[in-house]
C-alpha positions in Angstrom: 22.3 21.4 -4.5 21.4 18.2 -6.5 18.0 18.2 -8.3 15.9 15.4 -7.3 13.3 16.1 -9.5 11.7 13.1 -11.5 9.1 12.4 -13.9 6.3 9.4 -13.9 4.2 9.9 -17.4 2.4 13.5 -16.7 3.8 13.6 -12.9 6.1 16.2 -12.0 7.7 15.1 -8.8 10.3 17.5 -6.5 11.4 13.8 -5.4 11.2 10.4 -6.0 10.1 9.5 -2.3 6.4 8.2 -2.3 4.5 6.5 0.5 3.0 3.2 -0.3 -0.7 2.5 -0.3 -1.8 1.4 3.3 1.1 2.2 5.3 0.2 6.1 5.5 -3.3 6.2 6.2 -4.6 9.4 4.2 -1.1 11.2 5.3 -3.0 13.8 8.1 -2.1 10.8 10.4 2.0 11.6 9.9 1.6 15.1 9.9 3.1 15.7 13.5 5.9 14.0 12.4 6.7 15.4 9.1 5.9 18.2 6.5 4.0 16.4 4.1 4.2 18.7 1.6 8.2 17.9 1.6 7.5 14.4 0.0 7.3 13.6 -4.0 3.5 11.8 -3.5 1.5 10.0 -0.9 -0.6 6.9 -2.2 -3.6 6.9 0.4 -4.7 4.2 1.4 -7.0 1.6 -0.7 -10.5 2.8 -1.8 -13.2 0.2 -3.0 -16.6 1.2 -4.5 -18.3 0.0 -1.2 -17.5 -0.4 2.3 -15.0 -3.2 3.3 -15.0 -4.4 7.0 -11.7 -6.0 6.3 -10.8 -9.8 7.8 -11.2 -10.9 10.9 -8.4 -10.1 13.8 -5.4 -11.2 14.3 -4.8 -9.9 10.8 -1.0 -8.5 11.4 2.3 -10.2 12.5 5.8 -9.5 12.9 8.1 -11.8 11.3 12.0 -12.2 11.0 13.0 -9.2 9.0 9.5 -8.1 8.3 5.9 -8.1 8.7 2.6 -9.8 7.7 -0.5 -8.4 7.0 -4.1 -9.6 6.0 -6.4 -6.3 6.4 -8.3 -7.1 3.8 -8.6 -3.4 2.2 -10.4 -2.3 5.2 -12.1 1.3 4.1 -15.4 2.9 4.3 -16.0 2.7 0.4 -16.0 5.7 -2.4 -18.9 7.3 -1.5 -17.3 8.4 2.3 -14.1 8.9 0.4 -15.6 11.7 -2.1 -17.6 13.2 0.7 -15.2 13.2 4.1 -11.9 12.0 2.9 -11.0 13.9 0.0 -11.7 17.6 0.9 -9.0 16.9 3.6 -6.6 15.8 0.7 -7.1 18.8 -1.0 -5.3 20.9 1.7 -1.8 18.9 1.2 0.6 20.5 -1.3 2.0 17.4 -3.2 0.7 14.6 -5.3 -2.4 12.9 -4.2 -2.7 9.2 -5.7 -5.6 7.1 -4.8 -5.1 3.5 -4.7 -7.9 1.7 -6.4 -8.9 -1.7 -5.7 -11.9 -4.3 -6.2 -13.2 -7.5 -6.5 -14.7 -7.2 -10.1 -14.0 -5.3 -13.3 -17.0 -3.3 -12.8 -16.1 -2.1 -9.0 -12.7 -1.1 -10.6 -14.3 1.1 -13.5 -16.8 2.7 -10.8 -14.1 3.7 -8.5 -11.7 5.1 -11.3 -14.4 6.6 -13.2 -14.9 9.1 -9.7 -11.3 9.6 -9.2 -11.3 11.2 -12.5 -13.4 13.9 -11.7 -11.4 15.0 -8.3 -8.6 17.4 -9.8 -6.6 17.0 -6.3 -6.0 13.2 -7.3 -3.7 13.6 -9.9 -3.1 9.9 -11.0 -4.7 6.5 -9.3 -2.9 3.3 -8.6 -4.4 0.0 -9.5 -4.0 -2.6 -7.3 -4.7 -5.9 -9.0 -3.2 -8.2 -6.2 -7.5 -8.4 -5.4 -9.3 -11.5 -6.1 -11.2 -11.6 -9.1 -14.5 -13.0 -7.6 -15.7 -13.8 -11.1 -13.0 -15.9 -11.8 -12.9 -18.4 -8.8 -10.8 -15.6 -6.5 -7.6 -16.0 -8.8 -6.0 -12.5 -7.9 -6.1 -10.2 -11.3 -2.5 -9.7 -11.1 -1.9 -13.2 -11.3 -3.3 -14.0 -14.7 -1.7 -12.1 -17.9 -5.3 -12.1 -19.4 -7.6 -10.6 -16.4 -4.5 -8.3 -15.6 -4.9 -6.9 -19.4 -8.7 -7.1 -19.1 -9.0 -4.8 -15.9 -6.1 -2.5 -17.0 -7.9 -1.9 -20.3 -11.2 -1.5 -18.8 -9.6 1.1 -16.4 -7.7 3.0 -18.9 -11.2 3.7 -21.2 -12.6 5.8 -17.9 -9.4 7.3 -16.7 -7.6 10.0 -18.9 -4.8 10.7 -16.1 -2.0 9.0 -15.1 -2.8 5.5 -14.4 -0.1 3.5 -12.2 -0.4 -0.5 -12.3 1.2 -2.0 -9.2 2.1 -5.5 -9.7 1.6 -8.5 -7.7 5.0 -10.7 -7.3 3.1 -14.3 -6.8 3.8 -14.8 -10.3 5.8 -17.0 -12.5 6.9 -14.3 -14.7 6.4 -10.9 -13.8 7.6 -9.4 -17.1 4.7 -11.4 -18.9 2.4 -9.3 -16.7 4.2 -6.1 -17.2 4.0 -6.7 -20.7 0.0 -6.9 -20.4 -0.8 -4.1 -18.4 1.8 -1.7 -20.6 -0.6 -3.2 -23.8 -3.6 -2.5 -21.7 -2.7 1.0 -21.1 -0.8 1.7 -18.0 1.6 4.8 -17.8 3.5 3.6 -14.6 4.3 0.3 -13.2 4.3 0.2 -9.2 6.3 -3.0 -7.8 6.2 -5.1 -5.9 3.1 -5.9 -3.6 3.3 -7.9 -0.7 4.5 -11.5 -0.9 2.3 -14.2 0.0 3.3 -16.0 3.1 2.3 -17.5 6.8 3.0 -17.6 10.2 2.6 -20.7 12.7 2.4 -20.5 16.5 4.0 -23.5 17.3 2.6 -23.5 21.0 -0.9 -23.3 19.7 -0.1 -25.3 16.7 -2.4 -23.1 14.5 -1.7 -20.3 12.1 -0.9 -16.6 13.5 -3.2 -14.8 11.1 -7.2 -15.7 10.7 -6.7 -15.9 7.3 -3.8 -18.4 7.4 -1.9 -16.6 4.7 -0.9 -13.0 4.3 1.4 -10.8 2.5 4.5 -10.5 3.6 6.5 -6.9 3.3 9.8 -5.5 5.3 13.5 -5.6 4.4 12.8 -9.5 4.0 11.4 -9.2 0.6 13.7 -6.2 -1.2 16.2 -8.8 -3.0 13.0 -10.0 -4.4 11.6 -6.3 -5.0 15.1 -5.4 -6.6 15.2 -8.7 -9.2 11.6 -7.9 -10.4 12.5 -3.9 -10.8 15.3 -4.7 -12.6 13.7 -7.2 -14.9 10.6 -5.1 -15.8 12.8 -1.7 -16.7 14.3 -4.0 -19.0 11.4 -5.6 -20.5 8.9 -2.2 -20.6 9.6 0.9 -22.1 7.3 2.7 -19.0 8.6 4.4 -16.1 8.9 2.1 -12.9 8.2 2.5 -8.9 10.2 0.4 -6.9 9.0 -1.0 -3.4 9.4 -3.6 -1.0 11.6 -3.3 2.0 12.8 0.2 1.6 14.1 1.8 5.4 16.9 4.1 4.1 18.3 5.9 1.4 21.0 3.2 0.6 17.7 1.0 -0.2 16.4 3.5 -2.6 19.6 4.3 -4.1 19.8 0.7 -5.0 16.2 0.7 -6.4 17.3 3.6 -8.7 20.0 1.6 -10.4 17.8 -1.5 -10.7 15.8 0.8 -13.1 13.2 2.4 -10.5 12.2 6.4 -11.3 11.0 7.0 -8.0 10.2 4.6 -4.7 7.9 4.0 -2.0 8.4 3.5 1.3 5.7 1.6 3.3 6.5 -1.0 6.1 9.4 1.4 7.5 6.8 3.7 8.3 5.8 1.6 11.2 9.1 1.8 12.5 10.3 5.6 12.1 7.3 8.1 10.9 10.0 10.6 9.8 11.9 7.5 7.4 10.5 9.4 4.1 12.1 12.6 5.1 15.5 10.8 6.4 15.8 9.1 3.2 15.2 12.3 1.0 18.0 14.0 3.2 19.9 10.5 2.4 19.7 10.3 -1.3 21.0 14.8 -1.3 23.9 13.1 0.5 24.6 10.5 -1.7 24.3 13.0 -4.7 26.6 15.2 -3.1 28.9 12.7 -2.3 28.8 10.9 -6.1 29.3 14.4 -7.3 26.0 14.0 -9.4 23.8 16.4 -10.4 20.3 15.0 -10.8 18.8 11.5 -8.9 17.6 10.7 -13.0 21.3 10.1 -13.4 21.2 6.9 -11.3 18.2 4.9 -12.9 19.0 1.9 -14.5 23.1 2.3 -14.2 24.1 -0.4 -13.1 
């Protein structure tokens, strides 16, 4: 059988299929549908230093070929995660990666430092699409300077694999990628959601309470592919592709564009078994094309 294993810095994955933060809960929510140990890794929902209630409802909306969300990183905070969530994650036999979010550099550092001491958390994914409250609300990931600063600060306290998740809402994602690479990132994941909005024509008002939200799903895949292709050529770091991946063909396209692994997000809401379907589909593709390893595909267009 083909070899589906891949490597992201110090992480050896049994296959390149992971789940995207915010779309798979803490993993246990999907345990009735799939064997969680069959996944290459699980990126759990975001953790912040303090509890967050999230944004007011409505905060999700369906759009053509995708969905909008403005959940607002709702979670019970770092202490609750360590005491109540982490013990359950220790029972899952695959890579567990914590998504770290914050509104200040100090908040990111606090969460990252605590995660470093949790043995079963083998990496963190830094969500730099969060608004920097000390800089007027501009997202950390939309400024070269702030992206570099937050990555460098977290790097100082986090010794394990550091993944930085890039925002697509920028003029040049390559510039941001180079900045976080200079700041000490080990792996890049992209893309996060695209800033978008929906309007209810009958009510003549925005659908979401926050007016704008993040667009995900098949609609964003062409943008994500382009950005993965650009970044993989510009930096010498492994890249994880995210954005509209719904089947094995989508995943293969991201590998060809330069991704070493992928994350499945919105598709989990449609088909809770989609990740295992994709793993089987990748295997079938390799067999049909007489390829020995999935690594042969990476960046091969």
